[in-house]
N, C-alpha and C positions, 0 to 999 in steps of 0.2 A: 561627487559626492557622498553620504560616509555611509546610506545607504540606498536603496531600489527605490523604486520611490509608491511600491508594494509586494510584494509573498507574494507567490502562488504555492502550495499540497498538491498534488496531483494524487494521491490517495491518503483518505483518512474517515474515520470512520463518528464520526458528530452522533449521531442516529442512534448508536449500540446500546449507552447503557438509561437512555431517558423513555428507548421506547422499550427495551425492559423494564426499563420503571413505572411504567404507563397500560404494565398489561394487568385486567383484561381487557378497559375501554380503549387502546391505543389514543390515548385522547394525548396530541401536545398540546399541553398547556400554552393560556396564553402570561400563566402569572412565575417572574423570572427565577423566583424565591423555591417554584416546583422544582422535586427534582425529574416529574416526567416532564420540562420543557429542556429544546433544545442547546436553549439559550442560556442555560441555568449552569455560573461560575461558581467550580469547586474545586478552588488551585492548591498547590499542596503545603499542605501541613508542613511541621520538621518529624512528625510522629509517620507520618503517610513516609515522606521521604527513607526514616528509617526506616522502612516497612522492606520500602523498596528496594535499599540497596542490601538487604539481608537476606527474604525472600524471593526478588524481580517483580515481588507481584504487583502490579499498578493500581493504588484504589482512590484514583482523580480521578478527575474528566482533563483530558487535554486537550479534545479540540473541540470545546462544546462553541455555541458562534458567538460568543463574547470572547473569550480565549483568544479566537480564529480579528476581533477585531481589534484586542489590543494588542494582536503583532504582525494589523497592521495583511492580512494576510485576505486578499483579496479578488482570490480563485481559487475556489478548491473542487476535487474532482471526490463526488463521497458517495463509499462502494455501498451496495446495500448486499447486505453478507449474513440472512437469517445464519443461525446459530443450527451447528450440526446438531445431531443426539448423540454420536458420541463425544463429543462435547461433556454431557453431560451420564456417560456409563459408563462408572468408574469399577476398574480392574478386582475394585472390590467389597465392590454388589452392589446397594441402593439403600435409604434411610432420611433418616433427619439430618442425623452427621452427616453421612457422606454428599448434600445434597446442602449444608452451612458449607461447607468448603468450597464446593462446586459452585454455589453464589460469590464468597469471602475470594475468590479467582478471576470471576468476572464482573461482579455486579451489573446484574440486571435485577436480579430480585428474587425470593426458592419463590412465591408464583411465578411466575417467569420458568422459575426452575422445571415448577412437577408437568408446565406444559411444555414446555420439549423434550423432558425426555416420554411424554407419553405420544406428541404431533406425530405422525407421518405427511400431513397437506407444507413441505416448504413455498410451493408455489402462491397460495395464498399468505404466508408471511412475505413473502419479496411483495407481491401487494401490499399490504399494510407498514408497514415496513416506505413504501415508496407513498401510500396518503400519509405517512408521516411528517414527513419531511413538504408535502405541499397542504395542510392545515395551516400554517405558520408560511406559509413562503407574498412575501413583499410583508410581512405585517413589519410592523417600527418600534424597533427596542431602544432603552439611552441607554450604553454605553458610554461606560468614563464624559457623561457630559453630553453624550454625543447621540443625535442618532445614525439606526444603524439596519438596516434591513439582509434577508439573505433573498435571492434570487433563481427558482430553476429557473435551466433557457434550452434552448432549443439547439443552437447551432451557436457559434460564433459572434455575430452580427452581432446576435443578445449578452454576452461580456463585453462586448467593445462598445456598447449605450450603456450598457448599467457604466460601466468608468465612466462614464458622468453625468451618474444621475446626480442629480439637488442635494438625496438623502443618503448617505457611504451605504453600499454598496455592496454584496459578497456573492458570488456567482457560485451557481452551482451547477457540475456538470454530475452526472450521475455514472456509474462502472455499477457493472455486477463481480462476486466472486463469490466461485462455485458454480458448475454446471450442478447441483443439485436441487436448485431452485428452480429447475423447471420438474421435478417431481412431486407433484401432486396426491401418489401410492410409493413410497418409500418402504413400507412394509409387504413390496411385495417385488420383482419385477420390474423394474420400468418394460411399458412398450411403444417402438417407436414412432409411430403417426401422435400418441401421444402428450412425448419429449416435444420432437416437434414444434408439433402446432401449439404448443405454450412457447416457443424461442418465435413463435409466425410472432403473439401476440406480443412480446416483446420489442419486438421491433418495429411496431404502431405505436406503440406510445408515443404523446406530444412527448416526452422528455423521455429524449431514449438511448439507454449509455450508451455511450462512445467503444469500449471496450467489458469483453466479459472473460474472464476466468475458468476452464472449463473445471479443473480439480478444486479442490483449498485442502481441505487437514484429517478427509476420512473420504474411505471410496465410495465412488457415486456411480459405476456403473462404466463410466465412461472413459476411465483412462485411469492409472496408478496417479499415486502423487509422493509427493516427496514428507521424509518429515521431517517433518519441524515446528515439535513440543519436546519443551524439553523442562528439567528445573521440576516444580509443584505441579503442572499441568501434564508434566509427560512423566511423573512419577501417580498420576492420581489415574491417568486413562492409559486406551495399549491406543495406536493407527496402526497395527501389525496387519493389519484382512485387507489388501488389495496394494499393499507400501511398494513402491518400487515397480510397476505390473508397467503392461503393451497399452495404445491405442487402440479400444474397442472397438467393433466396427459402430456400435449407436455413436460412440464419440469419432467417429469419424464424421457420420451423418449432421452432430449437430456446428460443426467444424464450419460444417460446406453450407449446412443450413446459416448462421450465424456470418459468411464472408460474402455470402450469396451477393450482389449487388443489381438486381433486374429489376426493383420498385426504389437503389440507389437510398439505400436503408443501411445498409453493410453496417456488420462492428466487426470493427477486430475483435482480435486475440490477444487475451495476455495470460506471456505463457509463465509467471508467481509459479510454485506448488506443483506444476505437472513434476510427475519423477525423469528422469534422467532423460527415461525410453520415449515416455512420450515428447519429450522434448526434444530428439531428435526424429521422431515420423514428423512430428508437425512439421519441423525446416525441410522434410523432406519435403514432404507437401507441398510447398512454398516455391519449391524446384519443379515441378513437373509442368506437363502442359496448358494447366486449368491454372496455374494462377503465375508463373516464371513472369509473366509482362502486367498482373496487374498491380496495381501501388498498395501496395499492405506491406503498413510497415510493422515490424514487431517493436511489444510493450512485453517489459517486465512491469510492472504495480508501482511495486516497493520488495528492493532486490538490493544483492552486497554480491561483493567479490566470492569468489576463492583461491582466486593465484595458479590455478592448476589451467595447465593451458587447451585441453581437448573434449569437448562430451560426448564426442565418440573415440575415445579411448576407453573403451570398457576393462579394458586389462587388468587399469590400476586405479583401484579401491580409490576414495580419496582419504587422506587419514579429516578428522574433526579440527588438529593440528595444523597446520603448513604456513607457520613460516609465523608472520603478521596476523597470519587473517583467520578468520572458522574458513574448517577448509571440505567438510559437510557439499553434497551437488543443491540441496536446499539454495545453496551460494550459487552461482556463473561463471561462467568457462570464460579462459580467454576470448577462441570463439565464436562466441556466443555475444560476444563484446562486440566481433569484427561483422558479425550475421547482424544489428540492432540498427547499429551506424550505418553502414551499403543499407542496407531497407526503411534509410531517415524516418525509424522509430527511437523507443525511449526508456533511457532506464535509468528507471529511480530509485530514489535513494534513500531504504531506509533510515531512521532513526531509532531504531532496536541495540545493544548495546549487546546479547548473542550473538548477534550474527556479522558484525562489521570489523569485532576485529577477533582475534584468537584469545585463549583462557592466558596463554604466554604475555602476552602481547598489553590482555585488560588487567594484572597484575605489575602496571606499570607504575597504576595509581596508587602510590601508599595513601594512610587514614591520616596522616601527619602532615599532610605535604599542605600546601595555602588556600585557598579555595583557587585563584588567578590560575596555577601552574596546574592546579585539579583541573579546570575547566579546559587547559589549555592541551593538556595529554589526551582528553575524552576527544574534546574538536579536535586533535594529530590522527586519532582512528578515523575520527568521514574523513578528512581530507590525504589516507590515506586510500582512500577507496575512487577518492577522482585525482586522484593520480596515477594509480595505477591504469584505472580504465581509457586516463589522457595517455601515456607512453601503449598500451597494448595498442591502440590507434597511430596515433603517431609511427609505430614499429609500422604497418600496413600506406600510409601514405594516407590517410584519412584523415576528418576536423579532431585533431583531438578534446574540444571543446564545445560541440553540439549540439550531444546524443543525452548527456548528466543532465536532470533536476533531482524534488528533493516532490516523495511521495513516501510520506513522516508514519503511516498506519498508524500514524499517535490512536488511541482508547481501538485499538486492535488485540489488544492485549500486548501488549509487548512491554519489553521493560527498557524506557527510556536514559538516554545517555545524563547519569548521574547530574544538571543545574542547565543542564537541555531537557527543559521535561516539559513544557506540554508548546500550540502555536506558539505566547503569548510568547515566549522563549527563540522564537526565527528569529530577531534581528540580534542578538545577543549569542548567535552559532553563525549570522552572514559573520559580524568581528572580529569575532576569532580567525576561524576560514580565511577570510582578508590577510589576516596576520598569516598560515600558514603559505598561501600563493603570494606572498611576495617573495618570505625566504626561502622559496621553490626556485620561482620566476629570478630570484635574482644569482639563487647560486650556479655562477658558470658550467659547473658539473653534473648538470641535474641529462638526463638522455633525450631528452627533446632532438628533432633529425631537421622535423622542416619549419622551415622560416613563420608560413602562418600558424604552428601553434607554439613557434618558442615568443617572433613580433606580438606580442598582444598581453596586456597593462592585468594586475592583479585582478585589477575593480571590475575587469571586463568580466573574466569568467564566473569572479560569483555573483556580477549580473547576470547572466547565462545563466550558470546553475539553477536560480531560484526565482525567476521570475522567464527572461526572454526566449529562453527554450526551451520551454512551455508557450508561451506566449505562440511563439512561430509555428508548433506543431498541432497549435489546436487551433488558426488560423489554415492552415493543408490540410485537416482531415476532422475537425468537425462542422461540418457544411452539411 
């Protein structure tokens, strides 16, 4: 078959822009023409594309449910991610001009920008975003003359049922991005009891998140974060406070509470955005007597590789350029790829030009190239990630193709690979990546050694990447 029956995206933000535009009423409009409707279709025009190429700013909606429907994406992991105040605290001060710049980048609306700047209650924002999704749960919309709906899920059984619904259905699994969401008083030092009680509340949700990332873009008293902002946003705001620091005692308490499975409601840990030191500590924690016999998969919700050998090798600093890869430690090391595979975890590959290739590699795309050649090169940057993971795992005698899936991070303020702009472009990306897989598997000089990794059809590799690996993971852990 040319494409799999459907696609899966294990990390995206369909609500970020419409939820922002819904302020102050937080109403998810039933009118698909309204910007505060999560189905509002807003594909990029030529000006949007030019602006993205020049400024790397994404002024269009990537993962609205209409785009997901058009891209034949039937399962998503929707990230609940209340925006941190740090995004709207400019190093140049405050005022209407600065607010307009920050709204230009995020597209959440100037009123929402003002609200976030004065808000200290992240937990209420988390609940509001969760309720925003619930408002249109099961509501039918027409896309391409076809009836579609999205349904919030509680476990993998719901997903299986949704796949056979008469109305075409997009299944929504939740995750949370950033432990700051458990804080109701961000203007003071958090108290352990308060934070843990809110973690317990989330674990009791009907639609419990599958995983949570402990850190995000700014320090939250749980642990250090990795440098993640660049270009226009990185110029406007600073991440320095708490950057690259270690896990705190409160962070350890939150980890233990999330992983506690006494009531069969464990929430797994997403290591994206953790500082290198926090990742080291987390892997060490998993090796302690408390957890070493537990079935706990390591998850990267949206990531890329940096090509360096070890997350533990602190003596060698990571350069921004590491051959064809972006080398900073927001990206992941080879030994982390092995840990993820050995834990039966997931490496969700993000579709962000700033992360999947070094600047030198990205410059191979020339303005005067044909559109097809540009698409082939940009998809090659993504294939390079897939190939690297495969070769690292093969070297360790592990299965090369069972760990990696797509976690696009669309609408998460990313710079998408030009030409693969939105969720609607998943089928196009699939076809280009299949071409690269065919070239690689037909090359007798590829470095794969193990028969189980060499004797596989390119189409099977891509079907695993876009669909089957995620489905297998959900069947094992979304219970």
